[in-house]
C-alpha positions in Angstrom: 120.3 110.9 139.5 122.2 111.9 136.3 122.8 108.2 135.4 119.1 107.5 135.9 118.2 110.4 133.6 120.5 109.2 130.9 119.1 105.6 131.3 115.5 106.9 130.8 116.6 108.9 127.7 118.3 105.9 126.2 115.5 103.5 127.1 112.9 105.6 125.2 115.3 106.9 122.5 115.0 110.5 123.5 117.7 112.5 121.7 117.5 116.3 121.3 115.5 116.3 118.1 113.0 113.7 119.4 112.7 115.8 122.6 112.0 118.9 120.5 109.5 117.1 118.4 107.8 115.6 121.4 107.6 118.9 123.1 105.8 120.2 120.0 103.5 117.2 120.0 102.8 117.4 123.8 102.0 121.1 123.6 99.9 120.4 120.5 98.2 117.6 122.5 97.5 119.9 125.5 96.4 122.6 123.1 94.1 120.3 121.2 92.6 118.9 124.4 92.0 122.4 125.7 90.5 123.4 122.4 88.3 120.3 122.3 87.2 121.0 125.8 86.3 124.6 124.8 84.4 123.2 121.8 82.3 121.1 124.2 81.6 124.1 126.4 81.0 126.9 123.9 79.3 125.0 121.0 76.1 123.1 121.2 75.7 119.6 119.7 74.8 120.8 116.2 77.6 123.4 116.1 80.1 120.7 117.2 79.1 118.6 114.2 79.7 121.5 111.9 83.0 122.3 113.6 84.4 118.8 113.1 83.1 118.7 109.5 84.9 122.1 108.9 88.1 120.4 110.2 87.6 117.5 107.8 87.0 119.8 104.9 90.1 121.8 105.8 92.1 118.6 105.5 91.2 118.5 101.9 94.3 120.5 101.2 96.1 117.2 100.8 94.2 116.8 97.5 96.0 119.9 96.2 99.3 119.7 98.0 99.6 116.2 96.6 102.4 115.1 98.8 104.9 117.8 97.8 105.9 118.4 101.4 107.2 114.9 102.0 109.0 114.8 98.6 110.6 118.2 99.2 111.9 117.1 102.6 113.5 113.9 101.2 115.1 115.5 98.2 116.3 118.6 100.0 117.9 116.5 102.7 119.9 114.6 100.1 120.9 117.8 98.2 121.9 119.7 101.3 124.8 117.3 102.1 127.0 119.3 99.6 126.5 122.5 101.6 127.6 121.2 105.0 124.1 120.3 106.2 122.3 123.7 105.9 121.6 126.7 103.6 123.9 129.2 105.2 126.7 128.7 102.6 124.4 129.1 99.6 125.9 132.4 98.5 129.5 131.1 98.5 128.5 128.1 96.4 126.3 129.9 93.9 128.3 128.7 90.9 127.9 125.0 91.7 125.5 122.6 90.1 123.9 121.6 93.5 123.2 125.3 94.2 121.1 125.4 91.0 119.3 122.3 92.2 118.5 123.8 95.6 117.1 127.0 93.9 115.2 124.9 91.4 113.5 122.7 94.0 112.7 125.7 96.2 111.1 127.6 93.3 109.1 124.6 92.1 107.8 124.1 95.7 106.8 127.7 95.9 105.0 127.9 92.5 103.3 124.5 92.8 101.9 125.1 96.3 100.8 128.7 95.4 98.9 127.4 92.4 97.5 124.6 94.6 96.2 127.1 97.1 94.4 129.1 94.4 92.8 125.9 93.0 91.8 124.7 96.4 89.8 127.9 97.0 88.1 127.8 93.6 87.0 124.2 94.0 86.4 123.5 97.8 84.6 126.7 98.6 81.6 126.1 96.3 81.6 122.3 97.1 81.3 123.1 100.8 78.4 125.5 100.2 76.5 122.7 98.4 77.3 120.1 101.1 76.3 122.3 104.1 73.2 123.8 102.4 71.9 120.3 101.9 72.1 119.4 105.7 68.8 119.7 107.6 70.5 121.6 110.4 72.1 124.2 108.2 69.5 126.8 109.0 70.1 126.4 112.7 73.8 127.4 112.5 75.7 130.5 111.3 78.3 129.0 109.0 78.4 130.8 105.5 80.8 133.6 106.3 82.8 131.3 108.6 83.2 128.9 105.7 84.5 131.6 103.4 87.1 132.7 106.0 88.2 129.1 106.6 88.8 128.2 102.9 90.5 131.5 102.2 92.9 131.0 105.2 93.6 127.3 104.2 94.4 128.4 100.6 97.0 130.9 101.9 98.3 128.6 104.6 99.1 125.8 102.1 102.1 127.5 100.3 103.4 128.9 103.5 103.4 125.6 105.2 105.3 124.1 102.3 108.1 126.6 103.0 108.7 124.9 106.3 109.1 121.5 104.6 111.9 123.0 102.5 113.7 124.4 105.5 113.1 121.2 107.5 114.9 119.2 104.8 117.4 122.0 104.4 119.2 121.5 107.7 116.9 123.5 110.0 114.9 120.7 111.5 115.4 121.9 115.1 114.5 125.5 114.2 111.4 124.4 112.3 110.3 122.2 115.2 110.6 125.2 117.5 108.5 127.2 115.1 105.9 124.4 114.9 105.6 124.5 118.7 105.0 128.2 118.7 102.5 128.0 115.8 100.6 125.2 117.5 100.3 127.2 120.7 99.2 130.4 119.0 96.7 128.5 116.8 94.9 126.8 119.7 95.0 129.9 121.8 93.5 131.9 119.0 90.7 129.3 118.4 89.9 129.2 122.1 89.7 133.0 122.3 87.3 133.0 119.4 85.1 130.4 121.1 85.1 132.4 124.4 84.2 135.6 122.5 81.2 133.8 120.9 82.7 133.7 117.4 81.7 130.0 117.2 82.8 128.5 113.8 85.3 131.3 113.2 87.5 129.3 115.6 88.4 126.9 112.8 89.8 129.6 110.5 91.6 131.3 113.5 93.7 128.1 113.7 95.1 128.8 110.2 95.1 132.6 110.3 97.3 132.6 113.4 99.8 130.2 111.8 100.0 132.3 108.6 101.0 135.3 110.6 103.6 133.5 112.7 105.2 131.9 109.6 105.3 135.2 107.8 107.0 136.9 110.7 109.5 134.0 111.0 110.4 134.3 107.3 110.8 138.0 107.3 112.8 138.2 110.5 114.9 135.0 110.2 115.2 133.8 106.6 114.9 136.9 104.4 118.5 136.7 103.2 118.1 133.1 102.1 114.9 134.1 100.3 116.7 136.9 98.5 119.2 134.4 97.2 116.7 131.8 96.2 114.4 134.3 94.5 117.2 136.4 92.9 116.1 135.0 89.6 112.6 134.3 88.4 111.7 130.6 88.0 112.3 129.4 84.4 109.9 127.1 82.6 112.7 124.6 82.0 113.6 124.5 85.7 110.0 124.0 86.7 109.5 121.3 84.1 112.7 119.5 85.2 111.7 119.4 88.8 108.2 118.4 87.9 109.4 115.3 86.2 112.1 114.7 88.8 109.7 114.7 91.7 106.7 113.2 89.8 107.6 109.5 90.1 107.6 109.7 93.9 105.1 112.5 94.4 102.2 111.1 92.4 102.4 107.9 94.5 102.5 109.8 97.7 99.6 112.0 96.6 97.5 108.9 95.9 98.4 107.5 99.3 97.5 110.8 101.0 94.2 111.1 99.2 93.3 107.6 100.1 94.3 108.4 103.7 92.0 111.3 103.7 89.1 109.4 102.2 89.7 106.7 104.8 90.1 108.9 107.8 88.8 112.4 107.4 85.6 111.4 105.6 84.4 109.5 108.7 83.0 112.6 110.4 81.0 114.0 107.4 79.7 110.5 106.7 78.7 110.1 110.3 77.0 113.5 110.2 75.1 112.5 107.1 73.9 109.2 108.4 73.6 109.6 112.2 73.4 113.4 112.7 75.6 116.2 114.1 75.7 114.8 117.7 77.2 111.5 116.6 79.7 113.3 114.3 80.7 115.5 117.3 81.4 112.5 119.5 83.3 110.6 116.9 85.3 113.7 115.8 86.6 114.3 119.3 88.1 110.8 119.6 89.4 110.7 116.0 91.3 113.9 116.5 92.9 112.6 119.7 93.8 109.2 118.2 95.3 110.9 115.2 97.3 113.1 117.6 98.7 109.9 119.1 99.9 108.6 115.7 101.6 111.9 115.1 103.2 111.8 118.6 104.7 108.4 118.0 105.8 109.4 114.5 108.2 111.9 115.9 110.7 109.1 116.7 110.9 108.2 113.0 110.4 111.7 111.3 113.3 113.2 113.3 115.6 110.4 112.0 115.1 111.4 108.3 118.4 113.4 108.1 120.3 110.6 109.7 118.7 107.9 107.5 119.4 110.0 104.4 123.0 110.5 105.3 123.6 106.8 106.0 122.0 106.0 102.6 124.3 108.6 100.9 127.3 107.0 102.6 126.1 103.5 101.8 126.0 102.4 105.5 123.0 100.0 105.2 123.8 98.0 108.3 124.0 101.1 110.5 120.7 102.3 108.9 118.9 99.0 109.7 120.3 99.0 113.3 119.1 102.6 113.9 115.7 101.9 112.4 115.2 98.7 114.5 116.2 100.5 117.7 113.9 103.4 117.0 111.0 101.1 116.2 111.4 99.2 119.5 111.6 102.4 121.6 108.7 104.1 119.9 106.6 100.9 120.3 107.3 101.0 124.1 106.2 104.6 124.3 103.1 103.8 122.2 102.1 101.0 124.6 102.4 103.3 127.7 100.5 106.1 126.0 97.7 103.7 124.8 97.1 102.4 128.4 97.0 106.0 129.7 94.6 107.1 126.9 92.4 104.1 127.4 91.7 104.9 131.1 91.4 108.7 130.3 88.9 108.0 127.5 86.8 105.6 129.6 86.7 108.0 132.5 85.6 110.8 130.2 82.9 108.7 128.6 81.4 107.9 132.0 81.3 111.5 133.1 79.9 112.9 129.8 77.5 109.9 129.2 78.2 109.6 125.5 75.3 108.2 123.4 77.2 106.9 120.4 80.9 106.2 121.3 81.6 103.3 123.6 84.6 101.7 125.4 84.8 99.1 122.6 85.1 101.9 120.0 88.0 103.4 122.0 89.9 100.1 122.1 89.4 99.7 118.3 90.7 103.3 117.7 93.8 102.5 119.7 94.5 99.3 117.7 94.0 101.3 114.5 96.4 103.9 115.7 99.0 101.1 116.4 98.5 99.8 112.8 98.9 103.3 111.4 102.1 103.9 113.4 103.6 100.7 112.0 102.9 101.7 108.4 104.2 105.2 109.0 107.5 104.0 110.3 107.9 101.7 107.2 107.0 104.5 104.9 109.6 106.8 106.4 112.3 104.2 105.8 111.3 103.6 102.2 111.0 107.4 101.4 114.6 108.0 102.6 115.5 105.8 99.6 113.2 108.1 97.5 110.7 105.2 97.2 107.0 105.3 97.6 105.7 101.7 97.5 102.5 101.8 99.6 100.2 103.3 97.0 98.3 100.0 96.3 97.8 99.3 100.0 96.5 102.8 100.5 94.0 102.4 97.7 92.8 99.1 99.1 92.4 100.6 102.5 90.4 103.6 101.2 88.2 101.4 99.0 87.4 99.0 101.8 86.2 101.9 104.0 84.4 104.0 101.4 82.5 101.0 100.0 81.5 99.6 103.4 80.5 102.8 105.2 77.2 103.2 103.4 76.5 99.5 104.0 77.3 99.2 107.8 77.0 102.6 109.3 73.2 103.1 108.7 72.5 99.7 110.4 75.3 99.3 113.0 76.2 103.0 113.6 79.6 103.8 115.2 80.2 100.2 116.0 79.9 99.3 112.3 82.2 102.2 111.4 84.8 101.0 114.0 84.9 97.5 112.7 85.2 98.7 109.1 88.3 100.7 110.1 89.8 97.8 112.1 89.3 95.2 109.3 90.7 97.6 106.6 93.7 98.6 108.8 94.7 95.0 109.4 94.5 94.2 105.6 96.5 97.4 104.8 99.2 96.9 107.4 99.7 93.3 106.3 100.3 94.5 102.8 102.7 97.3 103.8 104.7 94.9 106.0 105.1 92.4 103.1 106.2 95.1 100.8 108.6 96.5 103.4 110.2 93.1 104.1 110.6 92.4 100.4 112.3 95.8 99.8 114.8 95.3 102.6 115.8 92.0 101.2 116.5 93.4 97.8 118.2 96.7 98.7 121.2 97.6 96.4 123.1 100.8 97.2 
């Protein structure tokens, strides 16, 4: 029995970190499904359209974070090697150059994301008022106070979430994964409670408010001593300027890629609501959220390997890196295939029961293919970013442009089917580009 268990773990590449990450993703999945189920029960068709549009607007935080989380993880993972793999020895090494770098990158992360949160509120809040006021259904739904709560909570959540990126790269990946599991559970439970109590669209802001409270409690109870060291001196302008220009070459490319990803993915629901109405947006939003969850689930195989990839690069073990990457890719692909088959049958069964008007079985198949393409590009991006390289900016721009340009042409005429084929075509073009870039980079690596 024990040998069978080990065989299964090896077959699917399930080490401790992957298991922790998958536990988080699975719990997030169950929580998301439970929340989406609650949304279908406690919100009517119009309210569901507003709900998923709220979610899409909340994702606009990437326009303000601008990829700082990914960059912080990668750079901190490289710097932390000098401290034995975590931040516990900071105080004993406070005179070393690497200590100053750790403090500098932490303070830059804190200042940047705090400023980004403030800017987010000042820009997105009035834009949302304009957008929702212009919808014909706006007078039928209570949304104005709920909108204020949502954007305020997202603005506060942004810098706090960035702290987790620093600790994730700083040797506390397992601890951060545990925290993410707990924050996911509390956020979904809080949202479901809001829906049960009849608080309607307040459920969206509850997702962020609950996470804010959990992260603050974790920082105060677990990491306060590290914070005292890292914040013992005020950030200097020279240090902030140094890290701005150090991180900028990678960060601005990631930020463009993320913004394009938002335009390509998150804009689908508001566009659908504008062209086809709130009911169509609600149907589409449900399946987009679940397919996005699948991509995140499969991404755990690669994201948990970032510390190992970074260490191999530091030690110039390129062959070991490529072997580990290839093995991880094969095992995650096997899991994706199994999950896709299960999700296909679950989706088709759900569509038959609910009698969806807009989303069909064909749309589900296309969404799963798009998820596969996204997973391939994500794995390639993780590999490149461990070399502190961001080479997929052009492919991201092409992907976003193909979608944004074609949505107004095809969606009014062909509806959800037109939208699905736009995403499929754009995904194939984009993934072909990323694969060519990835292959070329691997051939020319010099350590």
